[in-house]
C-alpha positions in Angstrom: 12.6 -0.4 7.1 13.8 -3.7 9.6 13.1 -4.1 13.6 9.8 -3.5 15.5 8.4 -1.3 16.4 6.0 -1.4 19.4 5.0 1.5 21.7 4.3 1.1 25.3 0.5 -0.2 25.7 0.0 0.2 22.5 -3.0 -1.9 20.6 -0.7 -1.8 17.3 2.7 -3.2 16.0 4.2 -2.2 13.2 6.6 -5.1 11.8 9.4 -5.5 9.6 6.9 -6.2 6.9 5.4 -3.4 6.9 2.0 -4.3 8.0 0.1 -3.1 11.0 -0.9 -6.2 13.5 -3.1 -6.4 16.2 -1.2 -7.2 19.3 -2.2 -10.6 21.1 -3.2 -10.3 24.7 -2.7 -14.2 26.2 -1.2 -13.9 29.6 -3.9 -14.3 31.7 -2.9 -11.3 34.7 -3.1 -9.6 31.2 -7.0 -10.5 30.7 -8.1 -10.7 34.1 -5.3 -8.2 36.2 -6.8 -5.2 35.8 -10.3 -7.2 36.8 -8.6 -8.3 39.6 -6.7 -5.2 41.1 -10.7 -3.4 41.3 -12.1 -6.0 42.8 -9.4 -5.7 45.9 -9.7 -1.7 45.5 -13.6 -2.6 46.4 -12.6 -5.0 48.9 -9.8 -2.9 50.8 -12.6 0.4 50.6 -14.8 -1.8 52.6 -12.6 -2.9 55.1 -11.7 0.8 56.0 -15.6 1.8 55.8 -15.9 -1.2 58.4 -12.8 -0.3 60.4 -13.3 3.7 60.7 -16.8 3.5 61.7 -16.7 0.4 64.3 -19.2 1.9 66.6 -22.2 2.6 64.4 -25.0 0.1 64.9 -27.3 1.0 62.5 -27.3 -1.4 59.7 -28.4 0.5 56.9 -26.4 3.2 57.5 -23.3 1.2 57.3 -24.7 -0.6 54.1 -24.6 2.9 52.7 -20.6 3.7 53.4 -19.7 0.3 52.0 -21.7 0.9 49.3 -20.2 4.7 49.1 -16.8 3.0 49.2 -17.5 0.6 46.1 -18.3 3.6 43.6 -15.6 5.0 44.4 -13.6 1.5 43.2 -15.4 -1.0 41.6 -16.8 1.5 38.1 -13.0 1.6 37.2 -13.5 -1.5 35.8 -15.5 -0.7 33.0 -14.2 -1.4 29.3 -14.8 2.2 28.3 -11.9 4.1 29.5 -14.3 7.5 29.8 -16.7 6.8 31.0 -15.1 4.1 33.9 -12.8 7.9 35.0 -16.0 9.7 35.0 -17.5 7.3 36.7 -15.4 7.2 39.3 -15.0 10.8 39.4 -18.0 11.5 39.8 -18.5 9.0 42.9 -15.8 9.8 44.5 -17.0 13.7 44.2 -20.5 12.8 45.6 -18.5 11.0 48.1 -17.1 13.6 50.0 -20.2 15.7 49.5 -23.1 13.7 50.3 -21.6 11.4 53.3 -18.1 13.8 53.9 -15.3 10.5 53.5 -13.0 8.8 51.8 -11.4 5.7 51.4 -8.0 5.2 51.3 -8.6 2.9 47.9 -11.1 5.7 46.3 -8.4 8.2 46.8 -6.0 5.8 45.0 -9.1 5.5 42.5 -9.5 8.0 41.9 -5.8 9.4 41.4 -5.7 6.1 38.8 -8.7 7.0 36.7 -7.3 10.1 35.7 -3.9 9.0 34.9 -6.2 6.6 32.2 -8.2 9.3 31.2 -4.9 11.1 30.1 -3.8 7.8 29.2 -6.2 6.3 26.8 -9.6 8.2 27.3 -10.6 12.1 27.0 -7.9 13.8 29.4 -10.7 17.7 29.5 -12.6 15.1 31.6 -10.3 15.0 34.5 -9.9 18.9 34.4 -13.7 19.2 34.7 -13.9 17.1 37.7 -11.4 19.2 39.3 -13.7 22.6 39.3 -16.1 20.2 42.2 -12.9 19.4 44.7 -11.9 23.4 44.4 -15.7 23.9 45.9 -15.4 21.3 48.2 -12.0 22.9 49.5 -13.3 26.3 49.9 -16.9 25.3 51.5 -15.6 22.7 53.7 -13.5 23.2 57.2 -10.7 24.4 57.9 -9.0 21.3 58.7 -11.4 18.8 57.9 -10.0 15.8 56.5 -12.4 16.2 53.5 -10.7 19.4 53.1 -7.8 18.2 52.9 -8.5 15.3 50.8 -10.2 17.7 48.4 -6.8 19.6 48.1 -4.8 16.5 47.5 -7.2 15.5 45.2 -7.2 19.1 43.6 -3.3 18.9 43.3 -3.3 15.3 41.7 -6.1 14.2 38.9 -4.7 17.2 36.4 -1.1 16.3 37.3 -1.5 12.6 37.0 -4.1 13.8 33.8 -1.6 16.0 32.0 1.7 13.2 32.8 -0.7 10.7 30.8 -1.7 12.8 28.7 2.6 13.8 27.7 2.7 10.0 27.7 0.0 9.4 25.0 1.1 12.2 22.6 4.5 11.1 22.6 2.9 7.2 22.3 0.9 8.7 19.1 4.4 11.0 18.2 6.4 7.0 17.7 3.5 5.7 16.0 2.8 8.4 13.4 6.8 8.7 12.4 6.3 4.5 12.6 3.6 4.8 10.1 4.8 6.8 7.5 8.1 4.7 7.2 5.7 2.4 6.2 4.2 4.5 3.8 7.8 5.6 2.7 9.1 2.2 2.2 6.1 0.8 0.3 6.0 3.8 -2.6 9.2 3.5 -2.1 8.9 0.0 -3.0 5.8 0.0 -5.5 8.7 3.4 -7.6 11.0 0.4 -7.7 8.8 -2.5 -9.0 7.1 0.3 -11.5 10.7 1.4 -12.4 11.7 -2.8 -13.4 8.8 -2.4 -15.2 9.6 0.7 -17.6 12.9 -0.5 -18.2 12.3 -3.8 -19.2 9.8 -2.7 -21.5 12.1 -0.5 -23.4 14.6 -3.2 -23.2 12.7 -5.4 -24.8 10.5 -2.4 -27.4 13.9 -0.9 -28.1 17.0 -3.0 -27.8 16.0 -6.6 -28.1 14.1 -5.0 -31.7 17.4 -3.2 -32.7 19.1 -6.7 -31.6 16.9 -9.2 -33.9 17.5 -6.7 -36.8 21.0 -7.6 -36.3 20.9 -10.6 -36.2 18.7 -10.5 -39.7 21.5 -8.3 -41.1 23.5 -10.4 -40.3 22.4 -13.2 -41.9 20.7 -11.6 -45.0 24.2 -10.0 -46.1 25.7 -13.9 -45.7 23.1 -14.9 -48.0 22.8 -12.0 -50.7 26.6 -10.6 -51.4 28.1 -12.1 -54.0 31.5 -13.9 -54.2 31.6 -12.8 -49.5 35.2 -14.5 -48.7 34.4 -17.5 -46.5 36.2 -16.0 -43.8 32.9 -13.1 -44.3 30.9 -15.6 -44.3 31.8 -16.9 -41.5 32.2 -14.0 -39.6 28.5 -12.4 -40.5 27.2 -15.8 -38.9 29.0 -15.4 -35.7 27.4 -11.7 -36.1 24.4 -13.5 -36.2 25.5 -16.1 -33.6 26.2 -13.5 -31.4 23.0 -11.2 -31.7 21.0 -14.4 -31.2 23.3 -15.3 -27.7 22.2 -11.8 -26.7 18.7 -11.7 -27.7 18.2 -14.7 -25.6 20.6 -13.6 -22.2 18.1 -10.1 -22.5 14.8 -12.9 -22.5 16.6 -14.1 -19.5 17.1 -10.7 -17.6 13.6 -9.2 -18.6 11.8 -12.2 -16.6 14.2 -11.7 -14.1 12.9 -8.2 -13.9 9.0 -8.8 -13.7 8.9 -10.7 -11.7 7.9 -8.9 -9.3 6.8 -6.0 -11.5 4.2 -9.0 -13.3 1.0 -6.3 -12.9 2.6 -3.0 -13.6 1.4 -0.6 -15.9 3.0 0.5 -19.1 4.2 4.2 -18.4 3.1 6.3 -21.2 6.0 8.7 -22.6 5.6 11.0 -25.4 9.0 9.7 -27.7 8.3 7.7 -30.7 4.9 7.9 -33.1 2.8 7.1 -35.4 4.6 9.5 -37.2 7.7 7.0 -37.0 6.1 4.9 -38.5 6.9 4.8 -41.7 10.3 5.0 -40.5 9.7 1.5 -38.2 8.5 0.1 -41.4 11.3 1.4 -43.5 13.6 -0.1 -41.1 12.2 -3.6 -41.4 12.1 -3.6 -45.0 15.7 -3.4 -45.9 16.3 -5.9 -42.3 14.8 -8.3 -44.1 14.3 -7.9 -47.9 10.6 -8.3 -47.9 7.6 -6.4 -48.2 6.2 -4.2 -45.6 3.3 -2.4 -46.3 1.4 0.7 -44.3 -2.8 0.6 -45.2 -4.4 3.5 -43.8 -8.8 4.0 -43.1 -9.8 7.4 -42.6 -8.2 10.4 -41.9 -5.1 10.4 -40.1 -5.9 13.1 -36.5 -3.5 13.9 -34.1 -4.1 11.5 -31.2 -3.0 11.8 -27.2 0.8 10.9 -27.3 0.4 8.1 -25.3 -2.2 6.7 -27.5 0.5 7.2 -30.1 3.2 6.0 -28.2 1.1 2.4 -27.8 0.6 2.0 -31.2 4.3 2.3 -31.9 5.4 -0.2 -29.8 2.6 -2.1 -30.5 3.6 -2.3 -34.7 6.7 -2.4 -33.6 7.0 -5.7 -31.6 4.6 -7.0 -33.8 7.5 -6.5 -37.0 10.3 -8.2 -34.2 8.0 -11.5 -33.5 7.2 -11.7 -37.7 10.9 -11.5 -38.2 11.6 -14.1 -35.1 9.1 -16.7 -36.0 7.6 -16.0 -39.1 11.8 -14.9 -41.6 10.5 -14.0 -45.1 7.0 -13.6 -44.7 5.6 -10.2 -46.1 3.9 -8.0 -43.3 0.6 -5.4 -44.1 0.5 -2.9 -41.3 -3.1 -1.3 -41.0 -4.1 1.9 -39.5 -7.8 2.2 -39.1 -9.3 5.8 -37.9 -12.0 5.2 -37.0 -14.5 8.1 -34.5 -13.6 8.0 -30.8 -10.7 4.8 -31.8 -8.5 3.5 -33.4 -7.7 -0.1 -34.8 -3.9 -1.4 -35.5 -3.6 -4.4 -37.4 -0.9 -5.9 -38.3 -0.9 -9.2 -40.2 2.0 -11.4 -41.5 1.6 -14.7 -44.8 3.8 -16.9 -42.3 2.7 -20.6 -41.1 1.2 -19.3 -38.0 1.5 -20.8 -34.5 1.6 -24.4 -35.5 -1.9 -26.0 -33.5 -3.1 -22.2 -33.0 -0.4 -22.2 -30.3 0.5 -19.4 -28.4 3.5 -17.4 -29.1 5.6 -18.1 -25.8 7.6 -15.0 -24.4 7.2 -11.6 -23.4 5.9 -10.1 -26.4 2.0 -10.6 -26.1 2.0 -9.8 -22.7 4.0 -6.3 -22.8 1.3 -5.0 -26.8 -1.7 -6.3 -24.5 -0.2 -3.6 -21.1 0.2 -1.4 -23.2 -3.7 -1.1 -24.6 -4.4 -1.7 -21.0 -2.1 1.3 -20.2 -4.4 3.5 -22.3 -8.2 2.3 -21.9 -7.0 -0.4 -25.0 -7.0 -3.8 -25.7 -5.2 -6.5 -28.1 -6.5 -9.3 -30.0 -3.6 -12.0 -31.3 -4.2 -15.2 -33.5 -3.7 -17.0 -36.5 -5.1 -14.9 -39.3 -8.9 -16.1 -41.3 -6.2 -16.2 -44.5 -3.7 -17.7 -43.3 -0.3 -16.2 -40.9 -0.5 -14.7 -37.7 -3.4 -11.0 -36.7 -2.5 -8.5 -34.1 -5.5 -6.4 -33.7 -5.1 -3.3 -31.0 -8.1 -0.7 -30.5 -7.0 2.1 -29.1 -9.2 4.9 -27.9 -8.0 8.2 -28.7 -7.8 10.0 -26.2 -6.4 9.0 -23.0 -9.3 8.4 -19.8 -6.6 11.4 -18.3 -6.3 13.5 -20.5 
């Protein structure tokens, strides 16, 4: 999603990267303008009060009228819109009922308060305050100023509150639509990352496995076939070189796919399982010509398909790593069926990692992710009897079953 969505006087802005950022207001007008405006309304109310009643000589009465004028304007500066609107409208009603007057500045403030209640506060307050205005209209003299002001405010206050509420609802709809677009974009991005992680893992586990077997079988055929013509040996060597080059390019592709999907968990699908493990080991024996044994401990039981898939992929990747880093080494695959846990051990009798250094590449990371995806863990390193050891402990049931 591109662009920036701004809505009237929103307090929040949804930017192009999908984050909701508070709008920064540094302008002096934005900060002090409302206070100055309310102060001018209050000053106007006092001046109008003094101008209307030049004949009054009692200081207390003049002070009371000025306080009434200020009470109908200054509360508009209160920070909470509902409190400010309620105070201003209440003061206007009391001014009309007690002192029988309301300045022009006071009337303007009443209308502004109604608009603010609809825009930012509680519009129902404006609707409730209309009732006293209607009472004033019904009880005032026929053509008095109080009756005229009451009629104007009884009509204007709810009308402005309704207009402001309409603007508010339209603004909120725009904000909600922008938020939904941000959420949809985020979900789409996460889905794409998960799909890239799944593609990378399947390429590594399946395609890379078969390509590595092509390389091994071509090399084995070239070295073990007696009386092979030189041109045939050269072509088999070329096949092996091409397969190894394809593996190199595939590893580069996997690096690209994993760049932003590195933390994604493995996707569990009930595809291959432990029932296909014998076929995998037979395939490995035929490709390498060396011994590959399957050793069972305990009574085999049917496991969750996700656990079986994880175990199968871990064995598959361990065999691929053994062919790549310890060619010609014999491999033992052990399955230990225990209460609540399946222990998978893959051990070869090769030279093992040099100086205990970890084996580079995505294979070990993929195996750890496979184990973690079903709630298990994986340990790798040099075996105590020599060679390389991969040990996974997987729960016999996943948590989401």
